[in-house]
C-alpha positions in Angstrom: -216.6 -109.9 -13.8 -218.6 -106.7 -13.9 -217.7 -103.9 -16.4 -219.7 -100.9 -17.5 -220.7 -103.1 -20.5 -222.1 -105.7 -18.6 -224.2 -103.0 -16.6 -225.3 -101.5 -19.7 -226.5 -104.8 -20.9 -228.4 -105.5 -17.6 -230.3 -102.2 -18.0 -231.3 -103.0 -21.6 -232.8 -106.6 -20.5 -234.6 -104.6 -17.4 -236.0 -102.0 -19.9 -237.2 -104.8 -22.4 -238.9 -106.6 -19.6 -240.6 -103.5 -18.5 -241.5 -102.4 -22.3 -242.6 -106.2 -23.2 -244.0 -107.7 -20.2 -245.0 -105.0 -17.6 -246.1 -101.6 -18.9 -248.5 -103.1 -21.5 -250.5 -104.6 -18.3 -250.0 -101.6 -16.1 -253.8 -100.5 -15.4 -255.0 -103.2 -18.0 -255.1 -106.2 -15.9 -258.3 -108.4 -15.7 -259.2 -110.3 -12.6 -258.0 -113.5 -13.7 -254.5 -112.1 -14.2 -254.2 -111.3 -10.3 -253.6 -114.3 -8.0 -252.4 -114.6 -4.0 -249.4 -116.4 -2.8 -249.0 -116.9 0.9 -251.5 -114.6 2.0 -254.1 -111.8 1.0 -251.5 -109.2 0.7 -249.1 -111.4 -1.3 -249.8 -110.7 -5.0 -248.5 -112.1 -8.1 -249.5 -111.2 -11.8 -248.8 -112.3 -15.2 -246.7 -109.2 -15.6 -244.6 -110.6 -12.6 -244.1 -114.0 -14.4 -243.9 -112.9 -17.8 -241.0 -110.2 -16.6 -239.0 -112.9 -14.6 -239.0 -115.3 -17.3 -237.7 -112.8 -19.8 -235.3 -111.5 -17.3 -234.0 -114.9 -16.6 -233.3 -115.7 -20.3 -231.7 -112.4 -21.1 -229.5 -112.2 -18.0 -228.2 -115.8 -18.0 -227.4 -115.3 -21.8 -224.9 -112.5 -20.7 -222.9 -114.6 -18.2 -222.6 -118.4 -19.1 -222.7 -120.4 -16.1 -224.9 -117.7 -13.9 -228.0 -118.7 -12.1 -231.0 -117.2 -11.2 -232.9 -116.5 -7.7 -236.1 -114.9 -8.7 -238.9 -114.2 -6.5 -241.6 -116.1 -8.4 -239.1 -119.2 -9.3 -238.6 -119.5 -5.6 -242.0 -119.3 -4.6 -242.7 -122.6 -6.9 -239.3 -124.1 -5.9 -238.0 -122.9 -2.5 -234.7 -124.8 -2.9 -233.5 -122.7 -5.7 -232.9 -119.7 -2.8 -230.0 -121.9 -1.9 -228.3 -120.8 -5.2 -227.1 -117.8 -3.1 -224.8 -120.1 -1.2 -223.2 -121.9 -4.2 -220.1 -120.8 -6.2 -222.0 -119.6 -9.5 -222.7 -115.8 -10.2 -226.3 -115.4 -9.2 -228.9 -112.7 -10.9 -231.3 -111.8 -8.1 -234.4 -110.9 -9.7 -237.7 -108.9 -8.3 -239.7 -108.8 -11.7 -242.4 -106.2 -10.0 -241.4 -104.9 -6.7 -244.8 -103.2 -5.4 -247.0 -105.5 -6.9 -249.8 -104.5 -4.8 -249.2 -100.7 -6.1 -249.0 -102.1 -9.6 -252.3 -104.1 -9.2 -254.0 -100.7 -7.7 -253.0 -98.7 -10.8 -250.3 -96.8 -8.5 -247.0 -96.1 -10.4 -244.7 -96.6 -7.1 -243.4 -100.0 -8.5 -240.1 -101.1 -10.0 -238.2 -103.8 -11.3 -234.8 -104.8 -9.3 -232.1 -106.7 -10.6 -228.7 -107.5 -8.9 -225.8 -109.8 -9.7 -223.8 -111.3 -6.8 -221.3 -114.0 -6.5 -220.0 -115.7 -3.3 -222.4 -113.5 -1.4 -221.0 -110.1 -2.6 -222.9 -107.6 -4.6 -221.4 -106.7 -7.8 -223.8 -104.7 -9.8 -227.8 -103.6 -9.6 -230.4 -101.9 -11.5 -233.5 -100.2 -10.2 -236.1 -99.4 -12.8 -239.6 -97.7 -12.0 -240.8 -97.4 -15.4 -244.2 -95.5 -14.8 -242.2 -92.9 -12.8 -239.2 -92.7 -15.3 -236.4 -93.4 -12.9 -233.4 -95.9 -13.5 -230.8 -96.4 -11.2 -227.6 -98.6 -11.5 -224.9 -99.2 -9.1 -221.5 -101.1 -9.8 -219.5 -102.2 -6.8 -216.6 -99.7 -6.1 -217.7 -97.5 -9.1 -220.5 -95.6 -7.6 -224.3 -95.4 -8.3 -226.4 -93.4 -10.9 -229.9 -92.2 -11.5 -230.8 -91.2 -15.1 -227.1 -91.2 -15.9 -226.2 -88.7 -12.8 -224.1 -89.6 -9.9 -226.1 -90.3 -6.7 -224.7 -89.2 -3.1 -226.8 -90.1 0.0 -225.2 -87.6 2.2 -226.2 -87.3 5.7 -229.3 -86.1 7.6 -229.5 -82.3 8.3 -228.7 -81.8 12.0 -231.8 -81.5 14.3 -234.3 -82.3 11.7 -236.6 -85.5 12.3 -235.4 -88.4 10.4 -237.7 -89.9 8.0 -237.5 -93.7 8.2 -239.6 -96.2 6.0 -240.2 -99.4 8.0 -241.9 -102.9 7.1 -245.5 -102.3 6.5 -247.7 -103.7 9.1 -249.3 -105.9 6.7 -246.0 -107.6 6.6 -244.9 -107.8 10.2 -246.0 -109.8 13.3 -246.9 -108.4 16.8 -243.4 -109.2 18.0 -241.6 -107.3 15.1 -244.1 -104.3 15.4 -243.0 -104.1 19.1 -239.4 -104.0 18.2 -240.2 -101.3 15.6 -242.1 -99.4 18.0 -238.6 -98.3 19.2 -238.4 -95.7 16.4 -241.3 -94.0 17.7 -239.4 -91.5 19.7 -238.6 -87.7 19.5 -236.4 -86.9 16.5 -237.8 -89.9 14.4 -240.7 -89.9 12.0 -241.3 -93.8 10.9 -243.9 -94.6 8.3 -244.7 -98.0 6.5 -242.8 -98.4 3.5 -244.0 -98.5 -0.3 -242.2 -100.7 -2.7 -238.9 -101.6 -1.1 -236.7 -100.9 -4.0 -237.9 -97.2 -4.3 -237.5 -96.6 -0.4 -233.7 -97.7 -0.9 -233.6 -95.4 -3.8 -234.9 -92.6 -1.6 -232.3 -93.2 0.8 -229.6 -93.3 -2.0 -230.9 -89.8 -3.3 -230.9 -88.4 0.1 -234.8 -88.2 0.1 -235.2 -90.5 2.9 -233.0 -90.9 5.6 -233.1 -94.8 6.4 -235.0 -98.0 5.8 -235.9 -100.5 8.5 -237.2 -104.0 7.3 -238.0 -107.3 9.2 -237.8 -109.7 6.4 -234.8 -110.7 4.3 -235.9 -112.1 0.9 -232.8 -111.2 -1.3 -234.8 -109.9 -4.2 -236.3 -107.0 -2.3 -232.9 -105.8 -0.8 -229.9 -107.0 -3.0 -230.6 -104.2 -5.6 -231.1 -101.2 -2.8 -228.2 -102.3 -0.7 -225.7 -101.9 -3.2 -227.2 -98.7 -4.5 -227.2 -97.1 -0.9 -223.6 -98.4 -0.4 -222.4 -97.0 -3.6 -223.9 -93.8 -3.0 -222.2 -93.4 0.2 -224.7 -95.1 2.6 -224.4 -97.9 4.9 -226.3 -100.8 6.7 -226.3 -103.3 9.4 -228.4 -105.5 11.1 -229.6 -105.5 14.7 -226.7 -107.4 15.7 -224.4 -104.9 14.0 -223.3 -107.2 11.2 -223.5 -106.9 7.4 -226.8 -108.2 5.9 -226.2 -111.6 4.3 -228.0 -112.5 1.1 -228.2 -115.9 1.9 -230.3 -115.4 5.1 -229.7 -116.1 8.7 -229.7 -112.6 9.7 -230.4 -110.9 13.1 -233.7 -108.9 12.3 -234.7 -106.3 11.9 -231.7 -104.5 9.8 -231.6 -101.0 8.3 -229.7 -99.1 5.7 -229.2 -95.3 6.0 -227.8 -92.4 4.6 -224.8 -92.6 6.6 -223.1 -94.8 9.5 -224.0 -92.7 12.1 -227.8 -92.8 11.3 -227.2 -96.7 11.1 -225.9 -96.7 14.7 -228.8 -94.3 15.9 -231.7 -96.3 14.3 -229.9 -99.9 15.5 -229.8 -98.3 19.1 -233.4 -97.4 19.2 -234.5 -101.1 18.0 -232.4 -102.6 20.4 -233.9 -100.5 23.0 -237.3 -101.1 21.7 -236.8 -105.1 22.5 -233.3 -106.1 23.3 -233.9 -109.8 23.0 -235.4 -109.9 19.7 -233.3 -111.5 16.7 -234.0 -113.9 14.0 
């Protein structure tokens, strides 16, 4: 289903959305072009909506019969998330991952697109236009950043692990208590920025792991494939692969190698053995 030509077309669609809908509005938004969704930290802008509409049209045209699970569309119609459980190929779209950064004039945002079929990730694009970074991954064929192969490698022995974790603004008290297990010698947890860029950091070997307490597919799909194709690994706190359609035991982690995944999961379990979702 996925060849180099399809990945190149995905990349072209993402670049088009950034050029036409996102970058012209970066640092140019008016107050009435930014709104809140579920709470004060959950923002949406005209750039999010415009980019998702463009991407939905472009991507479904590439693959007749495919459907879309996009962040903004699902906010309007939550039932569409169930498309991840169906038989059709699914485009998973986060038009502006890091909307808070985008609104604050911070270049640390990106566009995430992944293609999945029957729960299996096939291809992804991560594009940070303000940073000049574009990463692609194709199942079984590796990952690239600006055309160069990505290799996550392994953490340096004896060095503190840098772990990007769910931001406190998006975590409950119970979740924060579980994450407290990472506050131990040899681990340096910090709040994450845009999830897609943290996954890219893992795939580049610049961040050792990410640990998240939520499972929205648009935040994780592209990055999970990117990390896997760069040689990394992931698992939920139950020791199982992350399921795109949901119902995962939480939190989950993705890391530069399997040994780091096991180490992180052990610390999380120690933090609160009874926590899952």
